[in-house]
N, C-alpha and C positions, 0 to 999 in steps of 0.2 A: 064275321062268320067264317066261311071257308075261303081259302085262297083261290084266286083265279089262275088257271093254268093255260099256257099257250097250246099245249098238246093234251088232248083228252086222255084219261087213264084207260088202260085196258081193264077188262072185267076183273082180272086177277089183281091188278094194282088197286082198283077201287075196293075190292073185298078186303085186301090187306089194310088199306087206309081205314075202312069201316071197323075192322077188328081192332086196330090200334086205338081208335077213338073209344070203342066200347071198353077195351082193357083199361084205358086211362080213367074213364068214368067209374068203373068198378073199383079200381084202386082208391079213388077219392071217397067212394062210399064206404069202403072198408076202413079207411082212416077216420072218417067221421064216426062210425060205429065204435071203433076202438077208443076214441076220445070220450064218447058218451059213456061207454062202459067204465072207463077210468073215473069219470065224474060221479057216476052212480056209486061206485065202490068207495070213493072218497066221502061222499055224503053219508053212506051207510055206516062207514067207520066212525065218522064224526058223531052220528046219532047214537051209536053204541056207547060212546064215551060219556054222553050226557046223562 
């Protein structure tokens, strides 16, 4: 899970860390949706040819 720190984070540092984590998660979701969109388009194109 999270890393243990010797010194606690300031509220600003914690907020930045939280926002970075959220940003990473959102980027991963976007990547998943883009791959899904490409797969759907590929299948749709394949079905049109048949």
